[in-house]
C-alpha positions as CSV (number, residue, x, y, z in Angstrom):
1,X,11.8,-5.7,19.4
2,X,13.4,-3.2,16.7
3,X,15.3,-6.2,15.7
4,X,12.2,-8.6,15.0
5,X,10.3,-5.5,12.8
6,X,13.9,-5.2,11.2
7,X,14.5,-9.2,9.8
8,X,10.6,-8.7,8.9
9,X,10.9,-5.4,6.4
10,X,13.0,-8.4,4.8
11,X,11.5,-11.1,4.8
12,X,9.6,-11.3,1.2
13,X,5.6,-13.1,2.6
14,X,5.1,-10.4,5.5
15,X,6.1,-7.7,2.8
16,X,3.8,-9.2,0.2
17,X,1.2,-9.5,3.5
18,X,1.0,-5.9,4.4
19,X,1.0,-4.5,0.4
20,X,-1.9,-7.0,-0.1
21,X,-3.7,-5.3,2.7
22,X,-3.6,-2.0,1.4
23,X,-4.5,-3.0,-1.3
24,X,-7.6,-4.8,0.3
25,X,-8.3,-1.4,1.9
26,X,-7.9,0.7,-1.3
27,X,-10.6,-1.6,-3.7
28,X,-12.9,-1.9,-0.5
29,X,-14.8,1.3,-2.1
30,X,-15.7,-0.8,-5.0
31,X,-18.9,-3.0,-5.9
32,X,-18.1,-6.6,-4.7
33,X,-17.9,-7.1,-8.4
34,X,-15.4,-4.7,-9.1
35,X,-13.6,-5.6,-6.9
36,X,-12.8,-9.5,-7.8
37,X,-12.6,-8.1,-11.5
38,X,-9.9,-5.4,-9.8
39,X,-7.8,-8.5,-8.0
40,X,-8.3,-10.4,-11.2
41,X,-6.3,-7.1,-13.3
42,X,-4.1,-6.2,-10.3
43,X,-2.8,-10.4,-10.4
44,X,-1.9,-9.9,-13.9
45,X,-0.5,-6.6,-13.8
46,X,1.4,-7.7,-10.8
47,X,2.8,-11.3,-12.6
48,X,3.7,-9.0,-15.3
49,X,6.3,-6.8,-13.6
50,X,9.6,-7.3,-14.4
51,X,12.3,-8.0,-10.7
52,X,15.8,-7.7,-12.6
53,X,14.7,-4.0,-14.1
54,X,13.1,-2.9,-10.8
55,X,15.6,-4.5,-8.5
56,X,18.3,-1.9,-10.8
57,X,16.5,1.3,-9.9
58,X,16.8,3.5,-7.3
59,X,13.4,6.1,-5.9
60,X,14.1,9.6,-5.0
61,X,13.5,9.6,-1.2
62,X,11.4,12.8,-2.7
63,X,9.5,10.1,-4.5
64,X,8.9,7.7,-1.8
65,X,7.2,11.2,-0.2
66,X,5.0,11.9,-2.7
67,X,4.1,8.3,-3.4
68,X,2.7,7.9,0.1
69,X,1.1,10.9,0.6
70,X,-0.8,9.8,-3.2
71,X,-1.6,6.9,-1.2
72,X,-3.4,8.2,2.2
73,X,-4.9,10.7,0.5
74,X,-5.8,8.1,-2.4
75,X,-6.9,5.3,1.0
76,X,-9.1,8.1,2.6
77,X,-10.8,10.0,-0.2
78,X,-14.4,9.8,0.0
79,X,-14.5,9.4,2.5
80,X,-16.1,11.0,6.6
81,X,-14.5,14.2,7.7
82,X,-14.3,12.6,11.2
83,X,-12.7,9.5,10.4
84,X,-10.0,11.5,8.4
85,X,-9.3,12.7,10.7
86,X,-8.8,9.9,13.2
87,X,-6.4,7.7,10.3
88,X,-4.1,10.9,10.1
89,X,-3.8,11.7,13.6
90,X,-3.4,7.4,14.4
91,X,-1.0,7.5,11.4
92,X,1.2,10.0,12.6
93,X,1.1,8.8,15.9
94,X,2.4,5.1,14.9
95,X,5.5,7.4,11.9
């Protein structure tokens, strides 16, 4: 099981699918019309990312933690308090 997870994290298709799931959750708060515009905008911006530039950069551990916290807050902001608490409890269990 652990070996399978290690290989999956190195699989570009798997990583892209998981990132897409996160993006869908984040933009799900928007109206359908806004979601469609956001997807087009995101696709264009992602296409402009420079793989060579990104491969040469190292992210410090502290920045990764801060980005992760910001992501959690962005996903949960504006939701019901009980829902937020339930997600946090489950996330802590999974981490």
